[in-house]
Phi, psi and omega in degrees: 000145180242162178283145180273131192278017175211156186290143176234155177294167174299148177292151176242090182279353174281307180281328183234073188294340184263324181248334185079353186273145177234182177299325179298328176294319179297318177296318181294321178295316178302313181295320180295317178293319180294317180299318180293319182290323185290348174294346184249019181283150172288162184304324180275359176071015182276333184229144172246101185270080182291149183288151177134174180293139181288159174281177177293345180274349177099163187296319183295317177297321178298323178294320175296319178301319178298318177296308190293316186286324174289330176301323179298318176300310181299322182293315177297321181297312185282317180298322179292339178261016178056041174095350178292128187220072188296341180256006178056041178298318187293331176299319180294317182289328175295317177299317181295320178299317180298312182290321185289329184261355184300315178225055184306137181095345180282147180270080178223194190283343187231335191294138177285146173292152178288157176271119182236186178299155183297338180277352184239076182048059191278003185304326178304333177296321177301313185289336179300328180293318179294320177298314182295316180293321177300317178294323181292319181294327187250020187313310185296335189252352180230291186303312184294347181259359177281152175287160186299323181295318179294319177300317180296317180294320178297318178298316182298319178296314182297325182295345173302330178292333181276343188250005181228165189273124174284168168296154187279059180201217182302348179302334180296343177279353175285306173298329174303315181289322176298314180297322179298319177295312183300320178293327182290340179251021174077022181243026178280157178198193181298326181294316178292322180297319179296317181297320180290315183293323179299316180295317181293324177296318180294321178302322180297321179286331182275345181286125185249355178109165179059025179083013185241131172258145163279143180273074185113196185277355181267219182231048175268109177242118184200200183295344177298339173304312185279311187271006176219293192294330173267319187300310187297309181291325180289319177296318178300314180294324179296316182287327182275341184074021180282104185294324182293312179294322179299316180294319184293305183280334176294323178296322178292321177297317178303314181293323178300318183291339177299326177260318185295329181296340178279351187266031173237129179289168179295341176274001179098353184290132169285170179294130178273088189201134177088178186271174176061032183292346176292354173284349169050249188285004166298342178302336179273001185300318181294321178298315180294318180297323176298318180292318181295317185274344184087000180265076182208145174271359188265143171294150182306321180293332176286317179301314181294323177302319182289311185288318179289326177297319179291317178301311182293323179308312184284320180296319180293339184252018169088023180295328173260119184289187181300334179272002178083002180270140174290129182273165175276103181163213183244274171291291171245205179300137179201103187299322185293343177284343193268164172246168181298334181275000182283130176230181186303330182266353184304320183301344185282005165286355166303341177309330183298333177298334182285002171301339176303330182289349174292343171280118182294170186302329182273002181289145179304336177304328183255335185268336180289151174289142176301140176241163182299146171290157178307325181287349177268357178270200179300159175308138181227148172227131181221123176261145179231089184300327183298307175276349181078038183243154177226122184252137184222121179234149180232128184292327186300329181233355178071015180272139174244135180242142179240118180261121191260110176233031180194348183253124174227182182236042183245123179282153188305326185275353184275143172282167180266110175227152184296335183285353174256004176297128187244116180304336183276358176229329195279348184282160180287334185206152178222167181207176176272359182237355180221157174238163177291153173290163181288163181298336182278344180258173176300133182289132175278160174044056188217136171258115180236160174241136175258117180231123182053039176081000182253131179270139183277159174247158173256117187245281179272131185250128182248108182293145179244356179137165179199155178190170178205160174227199181290105176082008179209163178192170182210160172207150184219155179200171171224157176210160174264118178298132182241135188249141181281335179242147180073201178301137185292334180223163174250125182307130176081355182278130183208145176239126174251133187231137176231131173245129174240129181242147179200122186062229178265003188262151179230111173277118182248114182242128181231133172247121179259128180244132174076029179291129180285160177303138180088000180283152177226130179267145177224136177233129178248159178253204184286143178265119182222165171277117183297345178267357184269184184275343182262130186241143182237133175225155178213119187239122178287134181248327181203131173089336181278143186250322185230151178226139180205166172255138183241138180273146173235086187299334179280355176065205180223184177293348184254341182208143183292337187213140186218161174230143177225143178283149180219134172254151178211157179194147172287140181224152175204137181069231179259127181225143176246125184236136185228135179214162177237124182246158177210138169233123185212150173252010177296144184292322183219071185288150175292153180302138181300320184294345180274356184289334182246144177257351179190149178223127179231124179247125182223102182065242181254026176237149178229131175236129177238150177247131181270134189288332187289324183222004179077006179293160184233142177239128180246124178249129178231156182249342181229096352282165180297135178177164181221137172234150180227128183236134176299000000 
């Protein structure tokens, strides 16, 4: 644990027995982050040029990003306090808006870059949404006090988001948010109506069920569900008072939280999965929005436990450095967590977590006693067939694991090449206590084939089904192994994968079809620090020949240096491989190999017997499915 670089109120362990945090802590964190960031403002206050390597969009865009994303924090802070602004944050943002839009597009010390297509340094379109939402939240105390000329210039700059092409994913919600603000101040027209309807139409196509949206036309399911695809429409409906939109999108948010609320560890950590993880406690935005809007299945004390737990998790682990700035990384700086679009101000989309402050002090979110998070209750298993995910939590250590059999980061028009394999999507499993290894190290939680010395990647993931029962669950998928050297694929080569979870154990069954002569299969487990409290094991049950530990010197977001177990075997034609994996924080866990009392492989079926109660699990591949019998 590290010291927090700004003052916080005393903990309240009576009202908040698990985190100690109250609404006053959230306000203090917002003020502390804002104070640190504003030390880097330009003289006219239009840009916040935070220190660090620039993003691919350039320094000026990064400066706008610093302004816009911190403005979102300030807006939630002031709007939640009904206009009380003891630090005069809004005065600074009003000055910056005036200076930034006075000669927008000019290459000088203050002017904001113009909003263009996403392919042409399009980052300003992203930031336009934060500016618009900030203005909408603070309208009585900022927008309404601007002179007409400044309002007109601000509108003209914002309309660039309506007149240019977003990226083909959640970006369509940026012009949606801009249009919502313009309509809220009486500046709506056909252009704003088109932008809003286009986004809502796309959301209908991206909604896949069980509360989960794909982020675009592909199969990217990740934290963008909560901090974008649910947040923007529900917040818009909340601010506009549109009961019809609120009911429609609120129902989806409620269903999303039924599963997403399980994806926080008992220590407060969100799932380390998907891109943009440097936004950190923005992961709690959907939980907070549900509590604020009333569209949540969670008791208020559970909601506060989740959002405050996540906020404290990152602050305690050094996410804000000695200078009070949010670093680019996870706990602290961590390059492998980042994307090419990440710049010094990118972490400040953590601002979305402060939507919790829209709940006033007397709201049950703040007055109810904290209750245990879902991961602090009994062991749980939850399958989500729509996104192809399987969630597994264990009470003994508070770790939550996510088994991925349906989410990738490949757009429909893209071909499958190894250079688009993404460690943050391509692995078989993720957790709240471990991160994936870097692309330069051996991949964790991965089934690969070595053909002619080249190891395959898992790129596009095709779900085959998922289900669960009392205390157990399964998910399955297939993929085409893709190779970085030589021909990208081998004709007829295919890998089918099934994960069955029970307690802390993961039965991993793989059927390889069409393996060429000389091929070798490799399966890795979880990457952990062998000196740490979290332990990883991988035990071969059928078909595997050798076992070893492999080093990952670049470590993960959780440890500077890691080791992962690996099984390997020669394969040819059709092969069935079975292993049992475990990730646990228990102090003295029983041996993994003792969990099963029997394994029987017959053709394309696998049956295992569990030692604790004699129950049996049957895995079949034609058709794919799993049954479990007491």
